[in-house]
C-alpha positions in Angstrom: 18.4 29.9 15.4 17.0 29.3 11.9 19.0 29.9 8.7 22.1 27.8 9.5 23.5 26.5 6.2 25.5 23.7 7.8 22.4 22.3 9.7 20.3 22.6 6.5 22.9 20.8 4.3 23.4 18.1 6.9 19.6 17.5 7.2 19.3 17.4 3.4 22.1 14.8 3.1 20.4 12.7 5.7 17.1 13.0 3.8 18.7 12.1 0.5 20.4 9.1 2.0 17.1 7.9 3.6 15.2 8.5 0.4 17.8 6.4 -1.5 17.1 3.6 0.9 13.4 4.2 0.5 13.1 4.9 4.2 10.6 7.6 3.5 9.6 8.3 7.1 13.2 9.0 8.0 13.6 11.1 4.8 10.5 13.2 5.6 11.8 13.8 9.2 15.1 15.0 7.8 13.6 17.3 5.2 11.3 18.9 7.8 14.5 19.6 9.9 16.1 21.2 6.8 12.9 23.3 6.2 13.1 24.5 9.8 16.2 26.4 8.7 15.0 27.6 5.3 11.2 27.3 5.1 11.0 28.4 1.5 13.8 26.3 0.0 12.2 24.8 -3.2 14.5 21.7 -3.2 13.7 20.8 0.4 10.0 21.4 -0.1 10.0 19.2 -3.3 11.9 16.5 -1.4 9.5 16.5 1.5 6.5 16.4 -0.8 8.0 13.4 -2.6 8.6 11.6 0.7 5.0 12.2 1.8 3.8 11.1 -1.6 5.7 7.8 -1.4 4.2 7.3 2.1 0.8 7.7 0.5 0.1 10.7 2.8 -1.5 12.4 -0.2 -3.3 15.2 1.7 0.0 16.3 3.4 1.9 15.9 0.1 -0.7 18.1 -1.7 -0.2 20.9 0.9 3.5 20.9 0.4 3.3 20.7 -3.4 1.0 23.8 -3.3 3.7 25.6 -1.3 6.4 24.5 -3.9 4.2 25.8 -6.7 4.1 29.2 -5.0 7.8 29.2 -4.3 8.8 28.0 -7.8 5.9 29.0 -10.2 8.0 28.1 -13.2 8.6 24.5 -12.2 6.1 22.1 -13.8 6.7 19.1 -11.5 4.7 20.3 -8.5 1.8 21.2 -10.8 1.9 17.7 -12.3 1.9 16.1 -8.8 -0.9 18.4 -7.6 -2.9 17.2 -10.6 -2.3 13.6 -9.8 -3.4 13.9 -6.1 -6.4 16.0 -7.0 -7.4 13.5 -9.6 -7.0 10.7 -7.0 -9.3 12.6 -4.7 -11.9 13.1 -7.4 -11.4 16.9 -7.6 -11.5 16.9 -11.4 -11.7 20.7 -11.9 -8.5 21.2 -9.8 -6.8 18.3 -11.5 -7.5 19.6 -15.0 -6.3 23.1 -14.1 -3.1 21.8 -12.6 -2.4 19.4 -15.5 -2.9 22.1 -18.1 -0.6 24.4 -16.2 2.1 21.6 -15.9 1.8 21.0 -19.7 2.3 24.7 -20.5 5.4 24.9 -18.2 6.8 21.6 -19.6 6.5 23.1 -23.1 8.4 26.2 -22.0 11.3 24.0 -20.9 11.1 22.1 -24.2 10.0 18.8 -22.6 7.5 18.1 -25.3 6.7 14.5 -24.3 5.8 15.5 -20.7 3.7 18.4 -22.1 1.8 16.0 -24.3 1.3 13.6 -21.4 -0.3 16.3 -19.3 -2.5 17.6 -22.1 -3.7 14.0 -22.7 -4.6 13.8 -19.0 -6.7 17.0 -19.3 -8.5 15.6 -22.4 -9.1 12.3 -20.6 -10.8 14.1 -17.7 -12.5 16.7 -19.8 -12.9 15.7 -23.5 -14.3 19.1 -24.3 -11.3 21.1 -23.2 -10.7 23.2 -26.4 -7.3 24.6 -25.3 -5.7 21.3 -24.5 -7.0 19.8 -27.8 -5.7 22.8 -29.7 -2.3 22.4 -28.1 -2.2 18.7 -28.9 -3.2 19.3 -32.5 -0.5 21.9 -33.0 2.2 19.8 -31.3 1.3 16.7 -33.3 1.4 18.7 -36.5 4.8 20.2 -35.7 6.3 16.8 -34.8 5.0 15.2 -38.1 2.3 13.1 -36.5 -0.3 14.1 -39.0 -3.0 11.6 -38.4 -3.1 12.4 -34.6 -3.1 16.1 -35.4 -6.0 15.7 -37.8 -7.9 13.8 -35.1 -7.4 16.6 -32.6 -8.4 19.3 -35.2 -11.6 17.4 -35.9 -12.4 17.4 -32.1 -11.6 21.2 -31.8 -13.7 21.9 -34.9 -16.7 20.0 -33.5 -16.4 21.8 -30.2 -16.2 25.2 -31.8 -19.3 24.4 -34.0 -21.2 23.4 -30.9 -20.2 26.7 -29.3 -21.6 28.6 -32.3 -18.4 29.5 -33.9 -19.1 28.0 -37.4 -16.6 30.2 -39.3 -13.6 29.2 -37.1 -14.7 25.5 -37.2 -14.7 25.6 -41.0 -11.2 27.1 -41.1 -9.9 24.4 -38.8 -11.5 21.6 -40.9 -10.0 23.0 -44.1 -6.6 23.3 -42.5 -6.9 19.6 -41.4 -7.9 18.7 -45.0 -4.7 20.3 -46.3 -2.7 18.1 -43.9 -4.5 14.9 -44.9 -6.5 15.4 -48.1 -7.9 11.9 -48.4 -9.4 11.7 -44.9 -13.1 10.8 -45.2 -13.9 12.1 -41.7 -12.8 15.6 -42.6 -15.0 15.6 -45.8 -18.0 14.3 -43.8 -17.4 17.0 -41.1 -17.3 19.8 -43.8 -20.5 18.4 -45.4 -22.3 18.4 -42.1 -21.1 21.9 -41.3 -22.4 23.1 -44.7 -25.7 21.4 -44.1 -26.0 23.1 -40.7 -26.0 19.8 -38.8 -24.4 19.6 -35.4 -21.2 17.5 -35.2 -20.9 15.0 -32.3 -18.7 16.2 -29.5 -15.5 14.3 -28.7 -16.0 11.5 -26.2 -13.8 10.5 -23.3 -11.0 8.0 -24.2 -11.5 4.4 -22.9 -9.9 3.4 -19.6 -8.9 5.5 -16.7 -12.3 5.3 -15.0 -10.8 5.6 -11.5 -10.6 9.4 -11.2 -14.1 9.8 -12.6 -15.6 7.2 -10.3 -13.8 8.8 -7.3 -15.4 12.0 -8.3 -18.8 10.3 -8.4 -18.1 8.8 -4.9 -17.3 12.3 -3.6 -20.5 13.7 -5.2 -22.5 10.8 -3.7 -21.3 11.6 -0.2 -21.6 15.4 -0.5 -25.2 15.7 0.7 -24.5 13.6 3.7 -21.4 15.6 4.6 -23.4 18.9 4.3 -25.9 17.6 6.8 -23.2 16.3 9.0 -20.3 18.6 9.3 -19.2 17.3 12.7 -19.2 13.5 12.1 -21.0 10.9 10.1 -23.2 8.1 11.5 -21.5 4.6 11.6 -23.2 3.3 8.5 -22.5 6.4 6.4 -18.9 6.4 7.6 -18.4 2.8 6.7 -20.1 3.2 3.3 -17.8 6.1 2.4 -14.8 4.0 3.2 -16.1 1.1 1.1 -16.8 3.3 -1.9 -13.4 4.9 -1.6 -11.7 1.5 -1.5 -13.5 0.4 -4.7 -12.8 3.6 -6.5 -9.2 3.5 -5.4 -8.9 0.0 -6.8 -10.0 1.3 -10.2 -7.7 4.3 -9.9 -4.6 2.3 -9.1 -5.1 -0.2 -11.9 -6.0 2.2 -14.6 -3.5 4.9 -13.6 -0.4 2.8 -13.0 -0.9 0.8 -16.2 1.9 -1.6 -16.0 1.2 -5.3 -15.4 3.4 -5.3 -12.3 1.7 -2.3 -10.8 -1.7 -3.6 -11.6 -0.9 -6.8 -9.8 0.2 -4.9 -6.7 -2.9 -2.7 -6.7 -5.7 -5.0 -7.6 -4.6 -8.6 -7.5 -3.6 -8.3 -3.9 -7.3 -8.2 -2.9 -8.5 -10.8 -5.4 -9.2 -14.4 -4.8 -6.6 -16.8 -6.1 -6.8 -17.1 -9.9 -4.5 -18.6 -12.4 -1.8 -16.3 -13.9 -3.1 -16.7 -17.4 -6.6 -15.8 -16.6 -5.8 -13.0 -14.2 -5.8 -10.2 -16.7 -9.2 -11.2 -18.2 -10.6 -11.4 -14.7 -9.3 -8.0 -13.7 -10.9 -6.5 -16.8 -14.2 -8.0 -15.8 -13.8 -6.7 -12.2 -12.9 -3.2 -13.3 -16.0 -3.1 -15.6 -18.4 -4.3 -12.8 -16.9 -2.0 -10.1 -17.1 1.0 -12.4 -20.7 0.2 -13.4 -21.7 -0.4 -9.7 -20.4 3.0 -8.6 -22.1 4.6 -11.6 -25.5 3.0 -10.8 -25.2 4.1 -7.1 -24.6 7.6 -8.2 -27.8 7.5 -10.2 -29.8 5.9 -7.3 -30.2 2.6 -9.0 -29.2 0.5 -6.0 -30.6 -2.9 -7.2 -28.6 -2.8 -10.4 -25.6 -1.6 -8.5 -25.8 -4.6 -6.2 -26.0 -7.0 -9.2 -22.8 -5.5 -10.6 -21.1 -5.9 -7.2 -22.1 -9.5 -7.1 -20.7 -10.0 -10.6 -17.4 -8.5 -9.4 -17.3 -10.9 -6.5 -18.0 -13.8 -8.8 -15.1 -12.6 -11.0 -12.7 -12.8 -8.1 -12.8 -9.5 -6.2 -12.6 -10.3 -2.5 -12.5 -7.4 -0.1 -14.5 -6.4 3.0 -15.4 -3.1 1.3 -17.4 -4.8 -1.5 -19.2 -7.1 0.9 -20.2 -4.2 3.1 -21.5 -2.1 0.2 -23.3 -5.1 -1.2 -24.9 -5.8 2.2 -25.9 -2.1 2.5 -27.5 -2.2 -1.0 -29.3 -5.5 -0.5 -30.7 -4.2 2.9 -32.1 -1.2 1.1 -33.7 -3.3 -1.6 -35.4 -5.7 0.8 -33.1 -8.6 0.1 -32.6 -9.3 3.8 -31.0 -12.8 3.7 -28.5 -11.7 1.0 -27.7 -8.5 3.0 -27.0 -10.6 6.2 -24.7 -13.0 4.3 -22.6 -10.2 2.9 -22.5 -8.3 6.1 -21.2 -11.4 7.9 -18.3 -11.4 5.4 -17.0 -8.1 6.7 -18.0 -7.8 10.4 -14.5 -8.7 11.6 -12.8 -5.9 9.7 -12.1 -2.8 11.8 -13.5 -0.4 9.2 -16.8 -2.1 8.8 -17.3 -4.0 12.1 -19.6 -1.5 13.8 -21.7 -0.6 10.8 -22.1 -4.3 9.8 -23.4 -5.3 13.2 -25.6 -2.2 13.3 -27.1 -2.9 9.9 -27.5 -6.6 10.7 -29.4 -5.7 13.9 -31.8 -3.5 11.9 -32.5 -6.2 9.4 -33.0 -8.9 12.0 -35.4 -6.6 13.9 -37.4 -6.3 10.6 -37.4 -10.0 10.2 -38.8 -10.5 13.8 -35.7 -12.5 14.9 -35.6 -10.6 18.2 -32.9 -12.6 20.0 -30.5 -12.5 17.0 -31.2 -8.8 16.6 -30.4 -8.1 20.3 -27.1 -10.1 20.0 -26.1 -8.2 16.8 -26.9 -4.9 18.4 -24.9 -5.7 21.5 -22.0 -6.7 19.3 -22.3 -3.2 17.7 -22.4 -1.5 21.1 -19.3 -3.5 22.2 -17.4 -2.2 19.1 -18.6 1.4 19.6 -18.0 1.4 23.4 -14.4 0.1 23.0 -13.8 2.8 20.3 -14.4 5.7 22.7 -12.4 4.6 25.8 -8.7 4.9 26.2 -6.6 2.5 24.1 -5.3 0.5 27.1 -8.9 0.0 28.3 -10.2 -1.3 24.9 -9.6 -5.0 25.5 -11.1 -4.9 29.0 -14.3 -3.3 27.8 -14.8 -5.8 24.9 -14.3 -8.7 27.3 -17.0 -7.3 29.7 -19.6 -7.6 26.9 -19.2 -11.3 26.6 -21.3 -12.4 29.6 -23.9 -9.8 28.6 -24.1 -11.3 25.1 -24.3 -14.8 26.5 -27.1 -13.8 28.9 -29.0 -12.3 26.0 -28.6 -15.6 24.0 -30.5 -17.4 26.8 -33.1 -14.8 27.3 -36.7 -15.6 26.1 -38.3 -12.2 27.0 -39.1 -11.0 23.4 -40.4 -7.6 24.6 -37.2 -6.9 26.7 -35.0 -8.0 23.8 -36.8 -5.8 21.3 -36.5 -2.8 23.7 -32.8 -3.5 24.1 -32.3 -3.4 20.3 -34.3 -0.2 20.0 -32.2 1.5 22.7 -28.9 0.5 21.1 -30.0 1.6 17.7 -31.0 5.0 19.2 -27.6 5.3 20.8 -25.6 4.4 17.7 -27.5 5.1 14.5 -27.0 8.9 14.7 -24.6 11.6 13.7 -21.8 12.3 16.1 -22.3 9.0 17.8 -18.9 9.1 19.4 -19.7 12.4 21.2 -23.0 10.9 22.3 -21.4 7.7 23.8 -18.7 9.7 25.6 -21.4 11.9 27.2 -23.3 8.7 28.3 -20.1 7.2 29.7 -19.3 10.4 31.7 -22.8 10.2 33.2 -22.4 6.6 34.3 -22.0 6.1 38.1 -18.5 5.5 39.2 -17.7 2.0 40.6 -15.5 1.1 43.5 -14.0 -1.8 41.6 -11.0 -1.8 39.3 -12.9 -2.5 36.0 -15.0 0.2 34.4 -18.5 -1.0 33.5 -19.7 -1.4 29.9 -22.3 1.0 28.6 -24.6 -1.9 28.1 -25.0 -1.9 31.9 -27.2 1.2 31.4 -29.6 -0.9 29.3 -29.6 -4.3 30.9 -29.0 -6.0 34.2 -27.7 -9.6 34.1 -25.7 -12.0 36.2 -22.7 -10.6 34.4 -22.3 -8.2 37.3 -21.5 -11.2 39.5 -18.7 -12.1 37.1 -17.3 -8.6 37.2 -17.3 -8.6 41.0 -15.6 -12.0 41.1 -12.8 -10.9 38.8 -12.1 -7.9 41.0 -11.9 -10.2 44.0 -9.7 -12.7 42.3 -7.3 -9.9 41.3 -7.1 -8.7 44.9 -6.3 -12.2 46.1 -3.6 -12.6 43.4 -2.0 -9.3 44.3 -1.7 -10.3 47.9 0.0 -13.6 46.6 -2.9 -15.8 47.8 -2.7 -17.7 44.5 -4.4 -20.9 45.7 -7.4 -18.9 47.1 -7.6 -16.9 43.9 -7.7 -20.1 41.8 -10.5 -21.5 44.0 -12.5 -18.3 43.6 -11.9 -18.4 39.8 -13.3 -22.0 39.6 -16.3 -21.0 41.6 -17.0 -18.1 39.2 -16.8 -20.5 36.2 -19.7 -22.4 37.7 -22.1 -19.6 36.8 -20.2 -18.2 33.8 -18.5 -21.3 32.1 -18.1 -19.6 28.7 -16.8 -16.2 29.9 -13.3 -16.3 28.3 -11.6 -13.5 30.3 -12.2 -15.7 33.4 -10.3 -18.5 31.7 -7.5 -16.1 30.8 -7.3 -15.1 34.4 -6.9 -18.8 35.4 -4.1 -19.1 32.8 -2.3 -16.1 34.3 -2.6 -17.7 37.8 -1.1 -20.9 36.4 1.8 -19.0 35.0 2.4 -17.3 38.4 2.3 -20.7 40.0 5.0 -22.0 37.6 2.7 -24.4 35.8 3.7 -23.1 32.3 2.6 -26.2 30.3 -0.9 -26.1 31.8 -1.1 -22.4 31.3 -0.2 -22.8 27.6 -2.8 -25.5 27.2 -5.4 -23.3 28.8 -4.5 -20.2 26.8 -4.4 -22.2 23.5 -8.0 -23.3 24.0 -9.0 -19.7 24.8 -7.3 -18.4 21.6 -9.1 -21.0 19.5 -12.4 -20.0 21.2 -11.9 -16.3 20.4 -11.0 -17.2 16.8 -14.2 -19.3 16.4 -16.2 -16.5 17.9 -14.8 -14.0 15.4 -12.7 -12.0 17.8 -9.3 -12.0 16.0 -7.9 -9.2 18.0 -8.4 -11.1 21.3 -7.1 -14.3 19.7 -4.0 -12.4 18.5 -3.3 -11.1 22.0 -3.6 -14.5 23.6 -1.3 -16.1 20.9 1.3 -13.5 21.5 1.2 -14.4 25.2 1.7 -18.1 24.4 4.7 -17.3 22.1 6.3 -15.2 24.9 6.0 -18.3 27.2 7.1 -20.8 24.5 9.0 -19.1 21.6 9.5 -22.4 19.9 5.8 -23.2 19.8 5.5 -23.2 16.0 1.8 -24.1 15.9 0.9 -21.0 18.0 3.1 -18.8 15.9 1.4 -20.1 12.7 -2.1 -19.5 14.1 -0.9 -16.0 15.1 0.2 -15.2 11.6 -3.2 -16.4 10.3 -5.0 -14.1 12.7 -2.8 -11.1 11.7 -3.4 -11.7 8.0 -7.2 -12.0 8.6 -7.1 -8.6 10.4 -5.1 -7.0 7.6 -2.0 -6.5 9.8 0.5 -7.4 7.0 3.5 -5.8 8.6 3.0 -7.6 11.9 2.4 -10.9 10.0 5.6 -10.5 8.0 7.6 -9.9 11.2 6.1 -13.1 12.6 7.0 -15.0 9.4 10.6 -13.8 9.8 10.7 -14.9 13.4 9.3 -18.3 12.3 11.8 -18.6 9.5 14.6 -17.7 11.9 13.5 -20.5 14.2 13.7 -23.0 11.3 17.1 -21.6 10.4 18.4 -22.1 13.9 17.1 -25.7 13.7 19.0 -26.2 10.4 15.7 -26.6 8.6 16.9 -24.5 5.6 14.2 -25.7 3.2 11.4 -24.8 5.6 13.1 -21.5 6.4 13.3 -20.6 2.7 9.6 -21.6 2.1 8.6 -19.4 5.0 10.6 -16.5 3.5 8.9 -17.1 0.1 5.5 -16.9 1.7 6.5 -13.7 3.6 7.7 -12.2 0.4 4.4 -12.7 -1.3 2.7 -10.9 1.6 5.3 -8.1 1.5 4.4 -7.4 -2.1 0.9 -6.3 -1.2 0.3 -2.5 -1.5 -0.2 -1.8 2.2 3.0 -3.6 3.3 6.2 -1.7 4.1 8.5 -1.8 1.0 11.6 -2.5 3.2 10.4 -6.0 4.0 11.0 -7.2 0.5 14.7 -6.2 0.6 15.2 -7.8 4.0 13.5 -11.0 3.0 15.4 -11.4 -0.3 18.7 -11.0 1.5 17.9 -13.8 3.8 16.7 -16.0 1.0 19.9 -15.4 -1.0 21.9 -16.2 2.1 20.2 -19.6 2.4 20.7 -20.3 -1.4 24.4 -19.5 -1.1 24.8 -21.9 1.9 23.1 -24.7 0.0 25.3 -23.9 -3.1 22.1 -23.1 -5.1 24.0 -20.5 -7.1 21.5 -20.1 -10.0 18.7 -19.6 -7.6 20.7 -17.2 -5.5 21.5 -15.2 -8.6 17.8 -14.8 -9.4 17.2 -13.5 -5.9 20.1 -11.1 -6.1 18.8 -9.8 -9.4 15.5 -9.0 -7.7 17.5 -7.2 -5.0 19.4 -5.3 -7.5 16.2 -4.1 -9.1 14.7 -3.0 -5.8 18.0 -1.5 -4.5 20.3 -0.4 -7.4 22.7 1.0 -4.8 23.1 -2.3 -2.9 26.8 -3.0 -3.3 26.5 -6.4 -1.6 23.9 -7.6 -4.1 26.0 -6.3 -7.0 29.2 -7.9 -5.7 27.4 -11.3 -5.3 26.0 -11.1 -8.8 29.4 -10.5 -10.3 31.0 -13.3 -8.3 28.3 -15.8 -9.0 28.5 -15.1 -12.8 32.2 -15.6 -12.6 31.8 -18.9 -10.6 29.4 -20.1 -13.3 31.8 -19.2 -16.0 29.4 -16.5 -17.3 32.1 -13.8 -18.0 30.0 -11.7 -20.4 27.1 -11.5 -17.8 29.6 -10.6 -15.1 31.1 -7.9 -17.3 27.6 -6.6 -18.0 26.8 -6.5 -14.2 30.1 -4.7 -13.5 29.5 -2.2 -16.2 26.0 -1.6 -15.1 27.1 -0.8 -11.5 29.9 1.5 -12.6 27.4 3.4 -14.7 25.0 3.6 -11.7 27.8 5.0 -9.5 28.6 7.5 -12.3 25.0 8.6 -12.6 24.5 9.0 -8.9 27.8 10.9 -8.5 29.2 8.3 -6.1 32.0 7.0 -8.4 34.4 7.3 -5.5 32.9 4.1 -4.2 34.1 2.2 -7.2 37.7 1.7 -6.1 36.9 0.2 -2.6 34.2 -2.0 -4.2 36.6 -3.3 -6.9 39.5 -3.8 -4.5 37.3 -6.0 -2.3 36.3 -8.0 -5.3 39.9 -8.4 -6.6 41.0 -9.5 -3.1 38.4 -12.3 -3.2 38.6 -13.1 -6.9 41.7 -12.4 -9.0 39.9 -12.4 -12.3 41.3 -10.5 -15.2 38.0 -8.7 -15.8 38.0 -7.3 -12.2 41.7 -6.2 -12.3 41.3 -4.4 -15.6 38.3 -2.5 -14.3 40.1 -1.6 -11.1 43.1 -0.4 -13.1 40.8 1.8 -15.2 39.4 3.3 -12.0 42.9 3.9 -10.6 43.8 5.7 -13.9 40.7 7.8 -13.6 41.5 8.7 -10.0 45.1 9.8 -11.1 46.8 6.8 -9.4 48.8 5.9 -12.6 51.5 3.9 -10.8 48.9 1.7 -9.1 47.1 1.2 -12.4 50.3 0.2 -14.3 51.4 -2.2 -11.5 48.0 -3.9 -11.6 47.9 -4.1 -15.4 51.4 -5.6 -15.4 49.9 -8.4 -13.2 47.0 -8.7 -15.7 49.4 -9.0 -18.6 51.3 -11.8 -16.8 48.0 -13.6 -16.2 47.1 -13.4 -19.9 50.6 -14.4 -21.1 50.4 -17.5 -19.0 47.1 -18.4 -20.7 48.7 -17.7 -24.1 46.3 -14.8 -24.8 48.6 -12.6 -26.9 45.7 -10.4 -28.2 44.7 -9.7 -24.6 48.3 -8.9 -23.6 48.5 -6.4 -26.6 45.3 -4.7 -25.3 46.7 -4.4 -21.8 50.1 -3.0 -23.1 48.2 -0.5 -25.2 46.2 0.5 -22.1 49.4 1.0 -20.2 51.0 3.1 -23.0 47.9 5.4 -22.9 48.9 6.4 -19.4 52.4 7.5 -20.6 54.4 5.6 -17.9 58.1 6.5 -17.2 59.3 3.3 -19.0 57.0 3.7 -22.0 59.8 2.6 -24.4 60.0 -0.8 -22.7 56.3 -1.3 -23.3 56.6 -0.2 -26.9 59.3 -2.8 -27.4 57.2 -5.4 -25.8 54.3 -4.5 -28.0 56.5 -4.7 -31.1 57.6 -8.2 -30.1 54.0 -9.3 -29.6 
């Protein structure tokens, strides 16, 4: 039954706790549970929207923020977030409207700085927004920022003159002249107004090109989407993804602003450059990317391609740019350049199909019939594996290998050209997935265990013998006739020596026979072959199997990590790095373990990696530094942890203790004060006493005891506070610190203890 306050509150607390730990998925789940009880609760809606926003599920977050805006129309925050998301999506009209509304609401709540921030966003997106500029002028004038006010009044006046309201423009210019009488721009504006000359309209401020380019990308794709409401063709789909990636790179860098955020957004997909030159290189890249998108919008594909090449030369390295460059060069009859660029991105899941399909088209035009047929078959392999069930994907991809090998040996130009034309007809169309599924449903059913690839409709090759052989080998293996199965496998290899699934099957048979070392050797070769062929997903699968057989095989694990990184699987690569570091740790190779954690940390700082990895890795690094007594290094790690997780009591505790060990009492005091202030701000000050009691138990430093006494006093535990301060006084007396003792006695007297006179006498003696 909905509407239970206890269930709602419990879910909200769970959500807040998860959000504090930056476990946004858990937080979102908890907030949804709370909303099931009270669907229109503004706080729960806001919290859910924030969680979705942090997870970068912007479409979902936008829907929730729109609900929040309806439930709490006087709250400016949801409007500000709506503006941000709409801006990111390139919906400039909606972004401007939401930003202006947010600014007006912030002004009502007297949050002037936030109001200005939102009006500035409006002006950046639409420099001719008269209302926003008028508000800015008025606010600047009232806050004493006269020059800024005059600048805005000049902009408003020029816009009014261009709209035909000369009288009002003249009034505004005269008012601006009263504010700043010596301003030559105002005098010039008045002179032009009197002469009947049109003043130039205000221009867009520099920077912040991301939202504008995103809008251009959306506009560029609009005609295609209108024609294709059900689903794009493979090339159109990939190009849209590529343009969005490039516009998003611009957006992240220009919107986030700070150097650290820029590094996370753009540098993670740049080639390695020196730290000193990175900022200059980023500026070049942003300029070239922005120009490239602009030229494509205007239909100038040759110039756009040149700009993309300049961006690559400046250090931007991402499959998206290579695909767009390949696409543009293909359209401008630069075939060899197009093929080179498409080859750079044909292993990435987002561009694999389209890259092979485009390459096939180019090779057909060049008359390279065999190469065209192989590229088109690769495209069909990707497409076919995309429309079957997930657990059938690998099997289908493997069945294409003998077909591709057979085509590589075929000299029948006419048959190869027909094959390419048939594949292009199957794939280079709208709703290609629907078409392939229809073809697959029409295929004749086989009695064997493996489903046939769609290519069987188009060609007949000796691959069918391989498929039959594999079915027979599997039947023998299931009936435990392993020796016969192995003999059959070796016979099959005679007419398909490079068919890797057959070699995998032999490896599996070796495992079942207990010949683990031979199986690992066989599978290692297969993994290398897949890697060389450009099949990272298959190589990854085989390497995982090797690691299951031999967890301590460091070479296999290292190759697996390389494959995962190449495929953009950062989270999985980080997990493997942690396992590798754990192996080094168990082998007492602490230096190698720490180096591995450092590498993993760099990977974890990329934008598409889970934020929780950073905290986990830093804790392990700090643990190693503490074991090796590298205290200063450990302290630097704990400082990073404290920044990422201000509520991490363990990191705070270690920082305080390390500073005390290094005789850095002022720094320890600063850390202690900072944590107490944090607990106060987050209304969790009740955690202070257990935290300090643990610290005092392990380190009887005067600083810690005095702080604990203060917390006792605050909690009303006066007797405990006095007892502890007595001990502190004795410590200070032993050191001869009479001034310190006087401070302690004064602190005790402020609590008005029962024997206050004794302390007054002691203070008099001191």
